Backbone as CSV, one residue per row, in Angstrom:
resi,resn,N_x,N_y,N_z,CA_x,CA_y,CA_z,C_x,C_y,C_z
1,UNK,-13.361,-122.788,4.357,-12.438,-123.774,3.829,-11.327,-123.092,3.052
2,UNK,-10.159,-123.632,3.177,-9.002,-123.091,2.475,-9.201,-123.174,0.976
3,UNK,-9.758,-124.290,0.518,-9.938,-124.479,-0.911,-10.877,-123.422,-1.478
4,UNK,-11.914,-123.075,-0.733,-12.849,-122.068,-1.220,-12.175,-120.702,-1.253
5,UNK,-11.336,-120.419,-0.260,-10.645,-119.140,-0.215,-9.630,-119.038,-1.334
6,UNK,-8.859,-120.105,-1.548,-7.855,-120.107,-2.603,-8.441,-120.408,-3.970
7,UNK,-9.715,-120.772,-4.005,-10.347,-121.125,-5.266,-10.285,-120.014,-6.290
8,UNK,-10.286,-118.777,-5.831,-10.200,-117.667,-6.774,-8.847,-117.627,-7.458
9,UNK,-7.801,-117.977,-6.749,-6.456,-117.931,-7.312,-6.066,-119.217,-8.013
10,UNK,-6.313,-120.337,-7.366,-5.773,-121.589,-7.886,-6.822,-122.526,-8.445
11,UNK,-8.050,-122.370,-8.065,-9.073,-123.321,-8.484,-9.049,-124.534,-7.563
12,UNK,-10.154,-125.242,-7.495,-10.234,-126.412,-6.642,-10.618,-127.622,-7.470
13,UNK,-10.021,-128.743,-7.144,-10.329,-129.994,-7.817,-10.738,-130.982,-6.744
14,UNK,-11.995,-131.399,-6.766,-12.542,-132.376,-5.814,-12.251,-131.991,-4.368
15,UNK,-12.402,-130.694,-4.054,-12.245,-130.250,-2.681,-10.811,-130.076,-2.233
16,UNK,-9.853,-130.190,-3.120,-8.456,-129.999,-2.746,-7.896,-128.818,-3.515
17,UNK,-6.857,-128.241,-2.958,-6.208,-127.125,-3.641,-5.501,-127.634,-4.886
18,UNK,-5.660,-126.906,-5.951,-4.909,-127.224,-7.164,-3.729,-126.266,-7.200
19,UNK,-2.554,-126.814,-7.081,-1.361,-125.974,-7.025,-0.968,-125.567,-8.437
20,UNK,-1.075,-124.291,-8.683,-0.725,-123.759,-9.986,0.316,-122.678,-9.810
21,UNK,0.817,-122.200,-10.912,1.885,-121.216,-10.870,1.449,-119.920,-10.198
22,UNK,0.163,-119.589,-10.225,-0.295,-118.348,-9.603,-0.035,-118.377,-8.112
23,UNK,-0.277,-119.518,-7.467,-0.133,-119.619,-6.028,1.290,-120.009,-5.645
24,UNK,1.845,-120.984,-6.336,3.118,-121.548,-5.933,4.321,-120.886,-6.602
25,UNK,4.101,-120.067,-7.602,5.215,-119.447,-8.286,5.994,-120.439,-9.127
26,UNK,5.347,-121.496,-9.566,6.006,-122.546,-10.330,6.326,-122.128,-11.748
27,UNK,6.672,-123.104,-12.570,7.094,-122.760,-13.920,5.903,-122.278,-14.726
28,UNK,6.172,-121.492,-15.722,5.129,-120.862,-16.519,5.004,-121.510,-17.879
29,UNK,5.330,-122.769,-17.984,5.191,-123.467,-19.254,6.478,-123.438,-20.057
30,UNK,6.381,-123.924,-21.245,7.533,-124.005,-22.136,7.937,-122.610,-22.587
31,UNK,9.235,-122.322,-22.574,9.738,-121.012,-22.968,10.225,-121.071,-24.405
32,UNK,9.825,-120.096,-25.177,10.277,-119.974,-26.556,10.926,-118.612,-26.717
33,UNK,12.130,-118.588,-27.251,12.833,-117.339,-27.480,12.045,-116.508,-28.490
34,UNK,11.853,-115.223,-28.217,11.071,-114.398,-29.139,11.786,-114.200,-30.471
35,UNK,11.015,-113.796,-31.459,11.571,-113.516,-32.779,12.600,-112.398,-32.670
36,UNK,13.678,-112.523,-33.387,14.751,-111.533,-33.340,14.325,-110.229,-34.006
37,UNK,14.697,-109.120,-33.409,14.464,-107.820,-34.020,15.589,-107.556,-35.011
38,UNK,15.255,-106.934,-36.103,16.283,-106.635,-37.115,17.134,-105.462,-36.648
39,UNK,18.293,-105.320,-37.257,19.188,-104.201,-36.922,18.500,-102.866,-37.214
40,UNK,17.711,-102.834,-38.282,17.002,-101.597,-38.641,15.963,-101.234,-37.581
41,UNK,15.245,-102.257,-37.081,14.247,-102.011,-36.032,14.906,-101.503,-34.759
42,UNK,16.032,-102.101,-34.400,16.725,-101.682,-33.186,17.288,-100.274,-33.339
43,UNK,17.793,-99.950,-34.524,18.315,-98.606,-34.764,17.181,-97.586,-34.747
44,UNK,16.039,-97.940,-35.348,14.894,-97.021,-35.367,14.364,-96.780,-33.956
45,UNK,14.431,-97.790,-33.092,13.975,-97.651,-31.712,15.027,-97.011,-30.817
46,UNK,16.204,-96.742,-31.379,17.315,-96.112,-30.654,17.729,-96.921,-29.426
47,UNK,17.794,-98.243,-29.606,18.250,-99.095,-28.513,19.756,-98.969,-28.354
48,UNK,20.235,-98.882,-27.128,21.683,-98.898,-26.917,22.273,-100.233,-27.383
49,UNK,23.515,-100.218,-27.792,24.164,-101.428,-28.296,24.158,-102.526,-27.243
50,UNK,24.274,-102.159,-25.979,24.296,-103.146,-24.899,22.973,-103.903,-24.789
51,UNK,21.880,-103.322,-25.256,20.571,-103.967,-25.160,20.153,-104.661,-26.438
52,UNK,20.999,-104.721,-27.423,20.657,-105.353,-28.697,21.005,-106.832,-28.637
53,UNK,20.191,-107.560,-27.903,20.406,-108.992,-27.744,19.177,-109.741,-28.235
54,UNK,19.046,-110.987,-27.840,17.926,-111.803,-28.320,16.585,-111.352,-27.740
55,UNK,16.589,-110.519,-26.712,15.350,-110.036,-26.110,14.981,-108.632,-26.589
56,UNK,15.702,-108.105,-27.541,15.450,-106.747,-28.023,14.062,-106.613,-28.637
57,UNK,13.539,-107.686,-29.217,12.200,-107.628,-29.806,11.135,-107.368,-28.746
58,UNK,11.418,-107.710,-27.496,10.484,-107.429,-26.401,10.752,-106.068,-25.768
59,UNK,11.983,-105.590,-25.884,12.332,-104.303,-25.296,11.758,-103.143,-26.097
60,UNK,11.646,-103.298,-27.397,11.129,-102.213,-28.241,9.696,-101.847,-27.858
61,UNK,8.747,-102.819,-27.777,7.398,-102.418,-27.345,7.339,-101.979,-25.878
62,UNK,8.231,-102.513,-25.038,8.269,-102.077,-23.642,8.660,-100.610,-23.561
63,UNK,9.688,-100.207,-24.290,10.104,-98.805,-24.273,9.034,-97.896,-24.851
64,UNK,8.336,-98.361,-25.881,7.245,-97.565,-26.457,6.121,-97.395,-25.447
65,UNK,5.780,-98.482,-24.743,4.743,-98.409,-23.715,5.166,-97.460,-22.592
66,UNK,6.406,-97.544,-22.186,6.903,-96.650,-21.133,6.784,-95.193,-21.565
67,UNK,7.174,-94.929,-22.796,7.103,-93.565,-23.312,5.649,-93.086,-23.364
68,UNK,4.755,-93.938,-23.875,3.337,-93.573,-23.985,2.690,-93.363,-22.621
69,UNK,3.162,-94.073,-21.588,2.601,-93.962,-20.236,3.356,-92.957,-19.382
70,UNK,4.208,-92.141,-20.017,4.995,-91.133,-19.305,5.833,-91.754,-18.195
71,UNK,6.374,-92.941,-18.455,7.280,-93.667,-17.562,6.668,-93.935,-16.192
72,UNK,5.374,-94.157,-16.172,4.688,-94.499,-14.932,5.195,-95.863,-14.437
73,UNK,5.552,-95.972,-13.158,6.072,-97.251,-12.657,5.022,-98.355,-12.611
74,UNK,3.737,-97.994,-12.698,2.679,-98.991,-12.602,2.167,-99.446,-13.959
75,UNK,2.561,-98.760,-14.999,2.116,-99.121,-16.346,3.066,-100.145,-16.950
76,UNK,2.640,-100.794,-17.973,3.465,-101.697,-18.786,3.955,-102.917,-17.999
77,UNK,3.207,-103.357,-17.043,3.628,-104.488,-16.216,3.805,-105.765,-17.016
78,UNK,2.883,-106.042,-17.944,2.979,-107.266,-18.732,4.208,-107.238,-19.636
79,UNK,4.427,-106.124,-20.295,5.587,-106.012,-21.182,6.892,-106.130,-20.396
80,UNK,6.927,-105.494,-19.231,8.137,-105.572,-18.404,8.381,-106.994,-17.928
81,UNK,7.322,-107.701,-17.542,7.468,-109.084,-17.089,7.997,-109.968,-18.217
82,UNK,7.459,-109.810,-19.409,7.909,-110.611,-20.542,9.378,-110.350,-20.854
83,UNK,9.779,-109.088,-20.825,11.174,-108.754,-21.111,12.099,-109.293,-20.027
84,UNK,11.729,-109.127,-18.770,12.574,-109.619,-17.679,12.655,-111.134,-17.676
85,UNK,11.561,-111.801,-18.030,11.593,-113.260,-18.110,12.530,-113.700,-19.238
86,UNK,12.480,-113.005,-20.350,13.376,-113.325,-21.461,14.832,-113.163,-21.028
87,UNK,15.126,-112.070,-20.343,16.493,-111.845,-19.856,16.925,-112.965,-18.907
88,UNK,16.030,-113.377,-18.021,16.352,-114.424,-17.065,16.575,-115.765,-17.764
89,UNK,15.733,-116.083,-18.740,15.891,-117.352,-19.460,17.191,-117.363,-20.257
90,UNK,17.566,-116.241,-20.820,18.845,-116.156,-21.524,20.000,-116.324,-20.539
91,UNK,19.860,-115.780,-19.343,20.872,-115.975,-18.302,21.003,-117.453,-17.951
92,UNK,19.875,-118.135,-17.796,19.919,-119.568,-17.474,20.591,-120.368,-18.592
93,UNK,20.365,-119.973,-19.836,21.041,-120.646,-20.956,22.551,-120.472,-20.863
94,UNK,22.980,-119.257,-20.526,24.430,-119.014,-20.407,25.029,-119.800,-19.251
95,UNK,24.305,-119.888,-18.129,24.785,-120.665,-16.985,24.923,-122.133,-17.374
96,UNK,23.916,-122.653,-18.077,23.951,-124.050,-18.513,25.122,-124.312,-19.454
97,UNK,25.385,-123.361,-20.344,26.525,-123.520,-21.259,27.841,-123.540,-20.486
98,UNK,27.944,-122.711,-19.441,29.180,-122.684,-18.645,29.340,-123.974,-17.849
99,UNK,28.227,-124.560,-17.386,28.309,-125.837,-16.681,28.770,-126.943,-17.628
100,UNK,28.304,-126.894,-18.856,28.701,-127.904,-19.840,30.180,-127.805,-20.172
101,UNK,30.732,-126.607,-20.138,32.155,-126.414,-20.425,33.049,-126.942,-19.308
102,UNK,32.516,-126.921,-18.093,33.349,-127.343,-16.936,33.512,-128.834,-16.865
């Protein structure tokens, strides 16, 4: 049965597939902008000025993880996902603001 096969990923409810974000790639819940990193924290982490935005608080631990893992492409997946999601959500906010201006 398909439900039994997909049960590991999505779970089954009364013999039917439960469509969740794992299988369907849907939304991941409510998004909250992370806490802002201070200028001192960003300077101590040696972040370039171009990266000192609202997602810098997520970039600092990502860069530390990358450094600790010797820049392995397979390490730090969770941190990278969180940072990229933050960047994407900030992009969507800017797009929405531009639509409101038009």
